[in-house]
N, C-alpha and C positions, 0 to 999 in steps of 0.2 A: 892316468887310466881310471882310478877310483872316481875322480871328479867327473869324467865323461860318463861312467856308468851311473853315477848319481843323477846326472842331468837327464839321461835316458829314462831312468826309473821315475823321475819327477814328471817327465812329459807323459809317460804311460799312465801314471796315476791321474794326472790332470785330464787326459783324454777319457779315462774310465769314468771319472766323476762327471764330466760333461755329457758323456753318453747316458749315464744313469739318470741325469737330470733332464734329459731331452724329452720333450713332449712326444707321446705316442703319435705316430703318423697315420692319418686317415688314408685308406687305399682305394677310395672310390673315385668317381669322376662327376664333374658338373658340366653340362653342355647346354646350349641354347637350341630349342626347336621353335623358330619364329620368336614369339614373345614369351614363350614358356621356358622356364628353367627346369631342367631335368636332372635330378640328383640320383645317381646310380650307386648304391651301396653294396659292398661285398657281404659275404655271410658273417664275417667276424667283425665285432665292434672295435672302436679305437682303444678302449680301456678294457683290460682283462681282469683287473683287480676290482675290489669293492669300492665304488665311488659314492655310495649313498648309504647312510645309516639312519635308523628311526629311533626316536625316544618317546615312549608313551607319556602323554601329558594328562589326559583326562579319559575316563570311561563312564558312559551313561548306560544303565540297564544291566542285564545279566540275570542270573538265577535268583539272586536275593532281592532284586529291585521291586519296589512297590509303586503303585500309581502315584504320581504321573511319570515315574522314571522307568516303567516297564513298557515293553513293546510286544505287540502281537506279530506283525510283519512290517519291517521297515522297507518301504518301497522306494523311497527317494530321499535325498538330503540336499539342502542348500545352505549357504553360509553368506551373511552380508558383510559389509566392510567393517563393522564393529565386532565381528567374530561371533555374532549370535548364530546358533544352529537351528535350522528348521527341519523337522523330521516328519515325513508323511507316513503315518501308520495306516496301512491299507485296510486291515480288518476293523480297526476302530473308526475308520473314516474321519480322522482328525489330523490336524497338523500341530505338533508339539514344539514349543520354542524353548531353547535353553541359552543362557548367556555364555560368555566366553570362558567362564569358570565351570560350566556344566550344571548350573542351577536352573531349575525349571522356572520360567517366568509367566507363561500363559499357554493355553491351548485354544484352538478355534477350528470351526468347521463342523458340519453335521450332514448326515446323509439326507438327500432330498433332491428335488429338481427345480427349486425356486432360485431367485437371485441370491448369490452367496452360498448356496448349498453345494455339496460335493456329491458327484455321481460317478462312481468308478474312477476316481483320480489315479493317475499313473505316474506323474512326474512333476516335481517342483523345481523351478530355477529362479534366479534373480533376474529381474528386468532392470538392466542398468540405465535405461532411458528415463525411468521415473522412480528409481529406488523403491521398487515394489516386488512382491512375490507373485510369480506366475505359475499357475496350476493347469496342467493338461488334465481336463475334467470330463473325460469320456465323451458321450454324445451331446453333452451340453456345450462343448467347445473348449475355450480357454478362459479361465477366470483369473482376475487380478485382485490381490489383497494388499493393503498397506501393511507395513511390518507389525503394527499393533493388532492385526487380525481383522480390521474393518474392511468389508467388501468394497471394492472400487468399481469394477465393471467386468463385462465378459465380451469375448469375441465369438460370434455365433455363425460366421460364414461357413459354408459347407466344408471347405478345406480344413478349417480349424476343427470341426466336429470329427472329420475323418482322418486327421493327422496321426501319424505314428510317433512323431517326435516334433517338438516345436521349441524355438528359443527366440528371444528378442535381442536385437543388437543395440548398441549404445545410441543409435539415431532413431530408435523406435520402429525399425523395420522388422517385420515378422518373418522368420525363416521356418519352414516346415517341410516335411515330406509325407506323401500320401501314396497309397497303393491303388493303382487303376487296374481294374479287372475287366477284360473282355470275355474271357472264358478261362477254364482251368489251364489251358495251354498258352494263353496270352495275357501276361501280367507285367505291369511296369511299376517300378518305384520311382516317383517323380519328386525332385527337390525344387522348391519354389521359394521366392522371396516377395513379400508384399510391402509396398510403400506404407508409410505411417498412416495414411488415410484409408488404407485397406481397399481402395478402389482400383488400384492397378497392381499387377504382379508380373514377375519375370520367371520363366522356367529356366533353371540353371542346369539341371542334369536330369536325364531320363535313362533308367537302366532296365533292360528287359530281364526279368527274373527267370531263372532256369526252371528245370523240371519241378513241378509241384509235388512230385512223388519222392524226391530226394530229401530225407529227413534232416540231413545236415547241409543243405544247400547254403551257399554264401548269402549273407544278409547285409544290407546297406546299413552303414553307421556314419554319423557325422556329428560335429559340434562346432562351436564358434571359439576362435582364439581371442586373446586380449585386444587385437587390432581389428576385430570384426571380420576377419577372414573366416570362410567356411572351410573346415578341414573334413574332407569327404573320403570315405573308403567303401569299396565294394570288393571283398577279398577273394574274388575268383583268382586273382594274381596278387602278389605282395606289392601293391601300389596304393598310394594315398595321394589325393589331389587337393590342392589348396586354391580356392577361389577368392579373389579380392572383394572388397566392399562394392565394387562396380560390377560384380558378377563375372569377371573375366578370369579364366584359368591362369594362374600365376606360376605354379610350381607342381611338378610331379616328384614324389619321393618313391623310389624303387629300392627293393632289397632282394638280393639272391637268398633263396632259402630252400631247405629240403622239406618236402611235404611231410606232415606229421601223421602217422598211420593210426587209424582207429583200432584200439586194442580189442581182442576177442571178448574181454570182460565188459568193455563199454558197449560192444554190439549186443551182448546178452541183456544188459540193463536197458538199452534203447528198445529192444524187442519186447521186453516186459512192459515198458511204458506204453508202447504202441497198442498192446493188447488191452490196456486199461482205458484207452480212448474209444468212445463209441463211434467208430467210423463205419460207413456203409461197406459191406463185404467187397463190392467191386472196386472201391477205393483202397481199402486195406490191403488187397492182394497186389496192388501196384507199388506199395511203399518199398523203398530200397534204402539200404545203409551203404554209403560209399566206402571205398578202401581207405581214402585219406580225408582229413578235415580240409576246410577251406584254408587260405593262406594265413589267416589270423581270425580270432573271434570278433564278433561285432562289439568291440569295447576298446576305446582308447580315451586317454585323459590328457589335458593340456594344462600346464601350470601358468603362473602369473608372468613368467618370462618367455612364454611361447614354446617351451620344450614339450615334446610329444612323447607320450608313454603308450606303447601299443602292446596289448596283451598277446601272449602266445597260448597255443593249445597245450603246450608242455607245462606241467605243474610241478610244484614241490609240495607234497602233501595235498592240501586243498587250496593252497595259495598259487596264484598265477605268476609265471615268469614274464617280465615285461622287457620289450626293446625300448631303449631311450634314443630319441633323435633330438639334435639341437635345433634352434629356430631356423637354421638354413637347410635342415633335412639330412644332416650327416649322422650316421649310425654311431652313437657314442658308447653305449654300454648295455649290459644285460643283467638284470637282477630280479629278486623276488619282492613282490609287494603283498601285503595281506589280502586275503580273499575279500572280494567286494570292496576294493578301494574305489571311492566315489569321486573325490575331487581334491585338488590342491588349491589352497588359498593363503596368501601372505606367508609363504614358507612353511605351511602346515599341510599334513595329509589327513583327510577325514575318511573313515571307513565305517562299514556296517559289517559286524562280525557275528558269527553264530557258533555256539559251543556244541558238543556232541549231543546234548539233550534238546537242542533247538532254541535255547535262550539267546536273545539277540542283544547286541551291545553296540553303541556308537562310540568310536574311539577317535581321538585326535593325537597325532604324532608330530613332534618337531622333526624337521627334515634337515639333516646335516650332510653337506657335500664335501667330497675330497677330490677336487679336479686339478690338483697341482701337478 
């Protein structure tokens, strides 16, 4: 009898251990709609525990920093394959370069409208097709610099001058989106891709933008993943679309979600900001603040392995809570990342952070995963 009881206890213990070691099960579905894979995710992620931790490695800037380590307004960051950090300082109209240890190595750029000058630069990215730095350069179009700061060339076609965002893929194709306006009631956000010769282009996606009087209306956001896929979001619904290098829609990533309500305090802050904007009275009287935010903010990041991090409106302090999706589009986890997390590169997270007094710091974190 004791032997039988012992066997039963051993079996129960083994079952308990096996259950504890079991991988959490994803409860979504994957279906095919023609050639498009549709990934439908539930509200809850696969992992409920902390699966990601950050360890700060370097910090550049802050209250005690002196030139060239201080920043006025960090508008954009880029990181090359050697780990060099390029920071676009919007007020100084310069690009500051730091090596992988955080040491300043050079600065370049100056305000102007000639070749190699910067005029209202808004974003810098790496051009993987020629290992160069690409600068969205206001009405001058898009400028390219070698990593040492020497000016290379500019793209001055109308779409480049009017683009809201632009990136270059590994084959030298230019991807950008522009706003087409017929009148206040008829506006479209158009995603296009140009061939390397810039003589031919394809329209990939056109979105009619909703009411111009909704101050929190959904905004288009997109980026390129490591395989040159375009990851595109228009958060009227929680849906993200993935277009392949041949411009075909490959995948839709959907997630059930509960709309996040705009708090009374936030409505007061928005109302105050609206009063500070010199709008014509007839336009100001039409502006509205909705009850709910869009499905997600216009902000997501993709790491080197194709994992997708989508920001939420819900925050912890001033830091955003992100939804994590694996490369297949399955909802994996939910966790906090530092405010203004910019990009992942080679297992590192790069951020632009600001203290209570407005001093800005670039930080790099080592990213540790616990997905066992």
